[in-house]
C-alpha positions in Angstrom: 3.8 6.6 -5.6 4.3 9.5 -3.4 5.9 10.3 0.0 3.7 11.9 2.6 4.8 13.5 6.3 2.9 13.6 9.6 4.6 14.8 12.9 8.1 14.2 11.2 7.3 10.7 10.4 7.9 10.0 6.1 6.2 7.4 4.4 5.9 6.5 1.0 2.3 5.6 0.1 0.3 4.5 -2.9 -3.7 4.0 -3.4 -4.9 0.6 -4.8 -7.6 1.3 -7.0 -8.1 -2.5 -7.8 -7.6 -4.1 -10.9 -4.7 -6.7 -11.6 -0.9 -6.3 -11.4 -0.6 -6.1 -15.2 -3.1 -3.3 -15.5 -1.3 -1.0 -12.5 1.8 0.8 -12.2 3.0 0.0 -8.6 6.2 1.7 -6.7 9.2 -0.8 -7.1 9.6 -1.5 -3.5 5.7 -2.9 -3.7 6.0 -4.6 -6.9 9.2 -6.6 -5.6 6.7 -7.8 -2.9 3.2 -8.0 -4.6 1.9 -11.4 -4.7 -0.6 -12.0 -7.6 -4.2 -10.4 -7.1 -6.7 -13.1 -6.2 -9.2 -12.0 -9.0 -11.2 -10.0 -6.5 -9.8 -6.8 -7.3 -7.4 -6.7 -4.1 -3.4 -6.8 -3.7 -1.9 -8.9 -1.5 1.6 -7.7 0.6 3.5 -10.1 2.5 4.8 -8.7 5.5 6.6 -10.2 8.6 3.3 -10.4 10.4 1.9 -12.4 7.3 0.1 -11.3 4.1 -1.8 -8.0 4.1 -4.8 -7.4 2.0 -5.0 -4.3 0.4 -8.8 -3.8 -0.8 -9.9 -1.3 -3.5 -9.0 2.4 -2.1 -6.9 1.4 0.7 -3.2 2.9 0.8 -0.4 0.7 1.3 1.9 2.3 3.5 6.1 1.4 3.7 7.7 3.3 6.6 11.5 4.5 6.3 11.7 1.5 8.6 10.6 -0.8 6.1 7.3 -1.7 8.0 4.1 -2.1 5.7 1.1 -1.2 6.5 -2.4 -0.9 5.0 -4.4 1.9 5.7 -8.3 2.8 4.7 -8.5 6.1 2.3 -10.0 7.7 5.2 -7.6 7.0 8.0 -4.7 7.7 5.8 -6.4 10.8 4.7 -7.1 11.9 7.9 -3.5 11.0 9.2 -1.6 12.6 6.7 -3.1 15.0 5.0 
């Protein structure tokens, strides 16, 4: 996991590269939330808005408020590089 900052907003984020939970080292906050992967290489994370699906190469982002979002690699790179 790494910390990224954009316009004064700091987030914790990691890129999901597919696979299963047993073969991946997730940040503690994601491990506490992660639901089993459905077998297609994606990761499911529950949020107050419902379960979000993290596809291969997407970033799972946790804001300081605890809000969790999913961004494509292109969007994340454009926002936090």
